[in-house]
C-alpha positions in Angstrom: 94.5 -76.6 54.5 92.8 -76.0 51.1 93.1 -72.3 49.5 91.6 -71.7 45.9 93.9 -69.4 44.5 93.3 -65.5 43.2 95.2 -66.3 39.7 96.3 -62.9 39.2 99.2 -64.0 41.6 98.5 -67.9 42.6 101.1 -69.8 42.7 103.6 -67.6 41.7 103.0 -65.9 44.9 103.1 -68.6 46.8 106.3 -69.5 45.4 107.7 -66.1 46.4 106.4 -66.3 49.9 108.0 -70.0 49.8 111.2 -69.0 48.8 113.1 -69.4 51.8 111.2 -72.5 53.4 112.2 -76.0 52.5 108.7 -77.3 50.7 108.4 -79.3 48.0 105.9 -78.6 45.7 103.9 -81.0 43.6 102.2 -79.1 40.4 99.6 -81.0 38.7 98.5 -78.7 35.6 95.0 -79.0 34.1 95.3 -77.0 31.2 94.9 -79.9 28.6 93.0 -82.2 30.7 90.3 -85.0 29.6 87.5 -86.1 31.1 88.7 -89.9 31.1 88.7 -90.9 34.9 91.5 -90.0 36.9 93.3 -88.6 34.1 94.6 -85.1 35.4 96.0 -86.8 38.5 97.5 -89.8 36.7 101.4 -89.0 36.0 101.3 -88.2 40.2 99.7 -91.2 40.6 102.2 -93.2 38.3 104.9 -91.1 40.4 103.9 -92.3 43.5 103.1 -95.3 43.2 106.7 -96.1 41.4 108.6 -95.2 44.1 106.2 -96.8 46.7 106.7 -100.1 44.6 110.2 -100.6 45.5 109.9 -99.8 48.5 109.8 -103.9 50.6 107.8 -101.9 53.3 105.1 -101.1 51.3 104.5 -104.1 49.7 101.7 -105.8 52.1 99.4 -102.5 51.4 100.3 -102.7 47.7 98.9 -105.8 47.7 95.9 -105.2 49.8 94.9 -102.1 47.1 96.2 -104.6 44.0 92.4 -104.7 42.4 92.4 -101.0 42.6 96.0 -100.2 41.2 94.6 -102.7 38.1 92.0 -100.9 37.7 93.6 -97.8 37.2 96.9 -99.7 35.4 96.0 -103.1 33.9 99.4 -103.2 32.6 101.3 -103.7 36.2 99.1 -107.2 36.0 102.4 -109.1 35.3 104.2 -107.5 38.3 104.6 -110.2 41.5 102.3 -108.6 43.8 99.4 -107.6 41.6 99.6 -110.8 39.6 96.9 -112.5 42.1 94.9 -109.8 42.5 90.8 -110.1 41.7 89.4 -108.0 39.4 87.8 -104.9 41.2 83.9 -105.8 40.2 84.5 -109.1 41.6 85.1 -107.6 45.6 83.4 -104.4 45.4 79.7 -103.4 44.2 78.3 -100.7 41.7 75.9 -98.4 41.7 72.4 -100.3 40.8 71.0 -99.3 37.8 67.5 -100.7 38.9 67.6 -99.0 42.1 68.7 -96.0 40.9 71.4 -96.2 43.5 74.1 -93.6 43.2 76.6 -95.9 45.6 79.9 -97.2 43.8 81.9 -99.1 46.6 84.4 -99.4 43.2 85.0 -95.9 43.2 85.1 -95.4 46.7 88.2 -98.0 46.8 89.8 -96.7 44.0 90.0 -93.0 45.2 90.8 -94.4 49.2 94.0 -96.1 47.6 94.8 -92.7 45.6 94.3 -90.4 48.8 96.4 -93.1 50.8 99.1 -93.6 47.7 99.4 -89.8 48.2 99.7 -89.3 51.7 102.2 -92.1 51.6 104.2 -90.0 49.3 103.7 -87.4 50.9 105.0 -88.2 54.4 108.2 -89.5 52.7 109.4 -86.3 51.6 110.8 -85.7 55.3 109.9 -81.4 54.8 107.0 -79.6 54.0 104.5 -80.2 51.1 102.6 -78.0 48.7 100.1 -79.9 46.5 99.0 -77.2 43.7 96.0 -78.0 41.2 96.1 -76.1 38.2 93.2 -75.1 36.5 90.8 -77.4 38.7 87.7 -76.4 36.2 89.4 -78.4 33.5 90.0 -81.5 35.5 88.3 -84.8 35.4 85.6 -85.4 38.1 87.5 -88.7 39.9 90.7 -86.2 40.0 88.1 -83.5 41.9 86.9 -86.9 44.1 90.7 -87.6 45.4 91.4 -83.8 45.9 88.6 -83.2 47.8 89.2 -86.6 50.1 93.2 -85.9 50.3 92.3 -82.4 51.8 90.6 -83.9 54.2 93.6 -86.0 55.1 95.8 -84.1 55.4 95.6 -82.9 58.8 98.4 -84.7 60.4 101.3 -83.5 57.8 102.6 -80.7 57.1 101.2 -80.3 53.8 98.4 -78.0 52.3 96.8 -77.9 48.9 96.5 -74.9 46.6 94.2 -74.6 43.6 93.4 -72.3 40.5 90.2 -72.2 38.6 90.2 -69.6 35.5 87.0 -70.3 33.4 84.3 -72.3 35.2 82.5 -72.2 32.1 84.8 -74.3 29.7 83.2 -77.8 30.1 79.9 -76.4 29.1 81.1 -75.4 25.8 82.3 -78.6 25.2 79.2 -80.5 25.6 76.9 -77.8 24.1 78.7 -77.7 21.1 77.9 -81.2 20.9 74.2 -81.3 21.7 73.8 -78.3 19.2 70.8 -76.1 20.1 68.2 -79.1 21.0 67.7 -80.0 25.0 70.4 -77.6 25.6 68.6 -77.9 29.4 69.2 -81.6 29.3 73.8 -80.4 29.5 74.5 -77.7 31.6 77.6 -78.9 32.2 78.9 -75.0 33.5 76.6 -75.1 36.0 77.1 -78.8 37.1 81.1 -77.8 37.3 80.2 -74.3 39.3 78.0 -76.6 41.3 80.6 -79.5 42.3 83.3 -77.1 43.1 81.2 -75.4 45.4 80.4 -78.5 46.9 84.0 -79.3 47.5 84.5 -76.1 49.1 81.9 -76.6 51.7 82.9 -80.4 51.8 87.2 -79.2 52.4 86.7 -76.1 54.2 87.9 -74.1 51.2 89.3 -70.6 51.3 87.7 -69.1 48.2 89.7 -66.3 46.4 89.3 -64.9 43.3 88.1 -67.2 39.9 89.6 -64.8 37.0 92.7 -64.3 35.7 95.9 -65.7 33.9 97.2 -69.2 34.4 100.5 -69.7 35.7 102.5 -72.0 33.6 104.7 -74.0 35.6 108.4 -74.6 34.7 108.8 -78.3 32.4 110.6 -80.0 34.9 107.8 -80.4 37.9 104.5 -80.1 35.3 102.3 -82.9 35.1 100.8 -83.5 31.8 97.2 -83.9 31.6 95.0 -85.2 29.1 94.0 -88.6 27.3 98.0 -89.4 26.9 98.1 -89.5 30.7 95.1 -91.4 31.5 94.9 -94.6 33.1 95.0 -97.5 30.4 91.9 -99.2 31.3 88.2 -99.7 30.4 86.6 -96.1 30.4 90.6 -95.4 28.3 89.6 -98.1 25.7 86.0 -97.7 25.0 86.6 -93.9 25.0 88.6 -94.5 22.1 87.2 -96.7 20.3 84.0 -93.8 20.7 86.0 -91.3 19.1 87.5 -93.4 16.3 84.1 -94.1 15.3 83.1 -90.2 15.6 86.0 -89.7 13.4 84.7 -92.1 10.7 81.1 -90.9 10.8 80.1 -94.7 10.9 76.9 -94.5 12.4 76.0 -98.1 13.5 79.5 -97.8 15.4 79.3 -95.2 17.1 75.7 -96.5 18.7 77.6 -99.4 19.7 80.7 -97.6 20.7 78.8 -95.2 22.6 76.5 -97.7 24.7 79.6 -99.5 25.6 81.5 -96.4 26.9 78.6 -95.3 28.7 78.1 -98.6 30.8 81.5 -97.6 31.7 81.6 -94.1 32.8 77.8 -94.0 34.0 78.3 -96.5 36.4 81.8 -95.5 37.3 79.9 -91.5 38.3 82.3 -89.7 36.0 79.2 -87.9 34.6 81.0 -85.2 32.6 82.5 -87.6 30.7 79.4 -89.5 30.2 77.4 -85.9 29.7 80.3 -85.3 27.2 79.6 -88.6 25.1 76.2 -87.9 25.3 76.1 -84.6 24.0 78.5 -85.6 21.2 75.8 -88.2 20.0 72.5 -86.0 20.2 72.1 -84.7 17.2 72.4 -88.2 15.6 70.2 -90.1 18.0 67.2 -90.2 15.0 69.5 -92.3 13.1 70.2 -94.8 15.6 68.0 -97.3 16.0 65.0 -96.6 18.2 66.2 -98.8 20.9 69.5 -97.8 21.0 68.4 -94.1 20.7 65.7 -95.0 24.3 68.7 -96.1 26.1 70.9 -93.4 25.5 67.9 -91.5 26.6 67.6 -93.6 29.5 71.5 -93.2 30.4 71.0 -89.7 30.4 68.0 -89.8 33.1 70.4 -92.2 35.1 73.2 -90.4 35.3 71.0 -87.1 36.5 69.7 -89.5 39.4 72.9 -90.3 40.4 73.9 -86.7 40.6 70.7 -86.2 42.8 69.0 -84.0 40.3 65.9 -85.8 40.2 63.7 -83.4 38.8 65.6 -83.4 35.2 65.8 -87.2 35.6 62.0 -87.1 35.0 61.8 -84.7 32.2 64.7 -86.8 30.4 62.9 -90.3 31.1 59.8 -88.2 29.9 61.6 -87.6 27.2 62.5 -90.4 26.1 58.7 -92.4 26.7 57.9 -90.6 23.2 60.3 -92.6 21.5 59.8 -96.5 22.5 58.1 -98.8 20.5 59.3 -102.3 22.3 56.6 -102.8 25.1 59.8 -103.8 27.5 61.3 -101.4 27.0 58.2 -99.0 27.3 57.9 -100.3 30.4 61.2 -99.9 31.8 60.9 -96.1 30.9 57.4 -96.0 33.0 59.6 -98.1 35.8 62.4 -95.4 35.9 59.8 -92.7 36.4 58.2 -94.8 39.1 61.1 -95.0 41.1 62.0 -91.5 41.1 58.8 -90.8 41.8 58.5 -93.4 44.9 62.0 -93.6 45.9 63.3 -90.3 45.2 60.5 -87.5 46.0 58.2 -89.8 48.2 55.5 -89.6 46.6 53.8 -93.4 46.3 50.6 -92.4 44.7 52.2 -90.9 41.5 54.6 -93.8 41.4 52.0 -96.6 41.7 50.4 -94.7 38.5 53.8 -95.0 36.3 53.7 -98.7 37.6 49.7 -99.3 36.4 50.9 -97.8 33.0 54.1 -100.3 32.8 52.1 -103.4 33.2 49.6 -101.9 31.0 52.8 -101.6 28.2 53.1 -105.4 29.2 49.7 -106.6 28.3 49.9 -109.9 26.6 53.8 -110.2 26.3 55.4 -113.4 27.1 58.9 -114.1 27.3 61.7 -114.1 30.1 62.0 -110.4 29.6 58.8 -109.0 30.4 58.4 -111.4 33.5 61.5 -109.6 34.5 59.5 -106.3 34.0 56.5 -107.6 35.7 58.7 -109.1 38.6 60.5 -105.3 39.2 57.4 -103.4 38.9 55.6 -105.7 41.8 58.5 -105.4 43.7 58.6 -101.5 43.5 55.1 -101.4 44.0 55.0 -102.8 47.3 57.5 -100.3 47.6 54.9 -97.8 47.5 52.6 -99.4 49.8 55.5 -99.7 52.4 55.6 -96.2 52.1 52.1 -96.1 53.3 53.2 -98.0 56.2 50.5 -101.0 54.4 52.3 -103.7 55.2 49.6 -106.7 53.7 49.6 -104.6 50.5 52.9 -105.0 50.1 53.1 -108.2 50.8 50.8 -109.1 48.5 52.6 -107.3 46.0 55.8 -108.9 47.3 54.1 -112.6 46.4 52.6 -111.4 42.8 56.1 -110.7 42.1 57.3 -113.9 43.0 54.7 -115.6 40.5 56.7 -114.1 37.8 60.4 -114.7 38.8 59.7 -118.7 39.3 60.9 -119.9 36.3 64.5 -120.7 36.0 65.3 -117.5 34.9 69.2 -117.0 35.0 70.2 -113.7 33.7 72.0 -111.1 36.1 68.8 -109.0 36.0 66.7 -111.8 37.1 69.1 -112.7 39.6 69.2 -109.0 40.9 65.3 -109.2 41.4 65.2 -112.6 43.2 67.6 -110.9 45.8 65.8 -108.0 46.3 62.4 -109.8 46.4 63.3 -111.8 48.8 65.0 -109.6 50.9 62.1 -107.4 50.8 60.0 -109.8 52.0 62.2 -110.6 55.0 62.1 -106.8 55.4 58.1 -106.8 55.6 58.5 -109.9 58.2 61.4 -107.5 60.5 58.4 -104.5 60.3 55.8 -106.8 61.4 58.1 -108.4 64.2 57.9 -111.8 62.9 61.6 -112.6 63.2 61.3 -115.9 63.1 60.1 -115.9 59.7 62.3 -113.6 59.0 65.7 -115.4 59.6 64.0 -118.4 58.1 63.2 -116.6 54.3 67.3 -115.1 54.7 68.3 -118.4 55.5 66.9 -119.7 51.6 70.5 -118.1 50.6 72.4 -120.0 52.4 72.5 -122.9 50.0 73.6 -120.8 47.1 76.8 -118.6 49.4 79.7 -120.8 47.5 77.9 -120.0 44.3 77.4 -116.3 45.0 80.7 -114.9 46.0 82.6 -113.3 48.9 81.0 -110.0 48.2 77.3 -111.5 48.9 77.9 -113.7 51.5 79.6 -110.9 53.5 76.2 -108.8 53.5 74.3 -112.4 53.9 76.4 -113.0 56.9 75.5 -109.3 58.3 71.7 -109.3 57.9 71.6 -112.9 59.4 73.6 -111.6 62.1 71.4 -108.5 62.4 67.9 -110.3 62.4 69.2 -112.8 65.3 70.6 -110.6 67.7 67.3 -108.0 67.2 65.4 -112.4 67.7 67.7 -112.4 71.2 69.8 -115.0 69.4 72.9 -113.5 70.8 75.4 -116.3 70.2 74.2 -117.5 66.3 74.7 -113.4 65.7 77.9 -113.3 67.2 79.0 -115.9 64.3 77.3 -114.3 62.0 78.4 -111.1 62.4 82.2 -113.1 62.8 81.7 -114.5 59.6 81.2 -111.3 57.7 83.7 -109.2 59.2 86.1 -112.3 58.1 85.1 -111.7 54.4 85.6 -108.3 54.8 89.0 -108.5 56.1 89.3 -111.6 52.9 88.0 -108.4 50.4 90.1 -105.8 52.3 87.3 -104.1 52.8 88.5 -101.5 55.6 85.3 -99.4 55.1 83.2 -102.6 56.2 85.8 -104.0 58.5 85.1 -100.9 60.4 81.5 -101.3 60.6 80.8 -104.9 61.4 83.9 -104.6 64.4 81.8 -101.8 65.8 78.4 -104.0 65.4 80.3 -106.6 67.3 82.0 -104.5 70.2 77.9 -102.9 70.4 76.8 -106.8 70.9 79.5 -108.1 73.3 79.3 -104.3 75.1 75.7 -104.9 75.7 76.0 -108.3 76.9 78.5 -107.9 80.0 81.7 -109.3 77.6 83.3 -106.0 78.2 86.9 -107.2 76.7 86.1 -108.6 73.5 83.8 -105.1 73.1 87.8 -103.5 73.9 89.3 -105.8 71.3 86.2 -105.2 68.9 86.6 -101.3 69.0 90.6 -101.1 68.6 89.6 -103.4 65.2 87.2 -100.5 64.4 90.1 -98.2 65.4 92.5 -99.5 62.8 90.3 -99.9 60.2 89.4 -95.9 60.5 93.0 -94.8 60.6 93.6 -97.1 57.6 90.9 -95.1 55.9 92.5 -92.1 57.1 88.7 -91.8 58.8 89.6 -89.6 61.8 86.4 -87.3 61.8 84.6 -89.9 64.5 87.7 -91.9 65.6 86.5 -90.2 69.1 83.6 -91.8 69.2 84.5 -95.0 68.3 87.8 -94.7 70.8 84.9 -93.8 73.3 83.7 -96.7 73.2 86.5 -98.8 73.5 87.4 -96.1 76.6 84.2 -97.4 78.4 84.8 -100.9 77.7 88.4 -100.5 79.4 86.2 -98.3 82.0 83.5 -101.4 82.7 86.9 -103.7 83.3 88.4 -101.0 85.8 91.7 -100.2 83.4 90.8 -96.2 83.9 94.1 -95.2 83.1 94.1 -97.6 79.8 90.5 -95.6 78.8 91.9 -92.3 79.5 94.8 -92.8 77.1 92.8 -94.6 74.2 90.7 -90.9 74.4 93.8 -88.8 74.4 95.2 -90.5 71.6 92.2 -90.2 69.5 92.2 -86.5 69.6 95.6 -85.8 69.6 94.5 -87.2 65.8 91.2 -85.7 65.3 90.9 -82.7 68.0 87.7 -81.1 66.0 84.0 -82.0 65.7 81.4 -83.2 67.4 82.6 -86.3 68.5 86.2 -84.9 69.6 83.7 -82.1 71.8 81.9 -85.5 73.4 85.2 -87.2 74.1 86.7 -84.0 75.2 83.8 -83.6 77.6 84.0 -86.9 79.3 87.8 -87.2 79.6 87.4 -83.8 81.5 84.8 -85.6 83.9 86.5 -89.1 83.4 86.6 -89.8 87.2 84.2 -87.8 88.3 81.3 -88.9 86.0 77.8 -89.3 87.3 76.0 -92.2 86.8 73.5 -90.0 84.5 76.4 -88.9 82.4 77.9 -92.2 81.6 74.4 -93.6 81.1 74.3 -91.1 78.3 78.0 -91.5 77.2 77.2 -95.1 76.6 73.8 -94.8 74.9 75.9 -92.2 72.8 79.2 -94.0 71.8 77.8 -98.0 71.5 76.0 -98.7 68.6 74.1 -102.8 67.9 74.5 -104.0 64.7 72.2 -103.1 62.1 70.3 -105.7 60.1 71.6 -104.3 56.9 75.2 -103.5 55.6 74.9 -101.2 52.9 76.0 -97.9 53.9 76.5 -94.4 51.9 80.4 -93.6 51.3 80.2 -90.1 52.4 84.1 -90.3 52.7 84.0 -89.7 48.8 80.9 -88.9 47.7 80.7 -85.3 46.4 76.7 -85.7 45.2 
């Protein structure tokens, strides 16, 4: 349960009501919070981690989340449990600038680690738990994401969350005071924060009370101080410190460098508040930046709004930035972002193509690698405008034109990104045209690069290969490819993708009549979901396993699987389906059975990417 308390009474009233009960209360005080990611929650994270690190039973789990721990606390690298862990960006994908794709596997994994850590910590208290978050409106965005996810993961614990909100507009004052009077519309941080709090309430089922009053002051012994001093000692903190020092010195050249380095971290780790605050602080001095850096700051603001799903404001920001560009490649990039927003986010391909034409005109006569890469992205995007209109031949022509610009040995990360994206899109066009042999052959172009590309890409490569092979009725080959993808997900400790891939393999085996193997893979998916603390659709996966067992005549085992799943997740659409099935398990008609199979047994998709809706607040 998640309660937003009336702060006229708040935690003091709760404490009085709980005085005769054995309840452990954790208070996180956000009064002095900083917008640095996870800063409000870091004291509690450190406390919980310290306890678990002393427990040998938690060693395997700690090693499995070592990259996530080191993202927050790189100083722990010397500890034996974390010494050999790869950097987080080597095993998890960040949001895409070029596709304005908001999903961050990195932040999903860190959030999941933090929430699992707190759940483990709560379980060992051996009594009821109350997490109280004072001054919720002042807490950094990553802390809020963790709180929202934690509220969904306490179902099986004698635990609850309370929080108080005092001044929704505080962050707005901070940003607006930095931005000055010009373009305040670009910095409505109070509105953003209120919307965010409302999303948390909706996502968690929080019970809202009065949002005004005096703050509760926790006793010193239980207060968890927030602010920069408590923040994670990671790249964002270091870049923030350098930026603040440059601001104090008033060195515009140093500020230019520092703010761009900070935004490269904060924007692409989805710390929207922190990014907006930094941009607001430099906004009045943007005319003193170099033209290129001025436009880049504005572009990053546009990307930020695109990630938050505010596409009209993103368009306004990019349009505003376009008046300052002088470099032809940057001018083309500006039009590219506008074309991307209209094409992918607003489904307006005609306007998208108009901006693409303007961008290509900016590049007329411009030579060099950067111009070639920009032309490639633009033609690749033009293909998408035709896909939206179901004009596959025109889309294919755009892809071939794009290939002409990227053949010349370009090796930058941006060039490699568009090569992968472009070839992938060509295979999608073949797939749409039911030319599966061509799609598979084109996709296998990447086979020779797998060793050099690393396990993250290889995991996606094998999954798409397997999905295409299954659609092409190459069942044995599909199983081999999907199994390779699953093993890589295990090597990367990626529970999210272990679940997705295991369910796909289970579906393959089920539809091929190999029910014992199907039951095995459904069990692996169930195991991954439990570790993810993802129980909302657990009954659906359990139903897949139960149906696989039923096909083997193992009816009693099947019923037990459903009961166990419903014990963990008794509510929701999936639970209702499972309850209904269980109530008639021995009397299901052939029609009812087919309906259940159609609902519960999924075939593998041909792309692995999924939204991280477990943690997404936007």
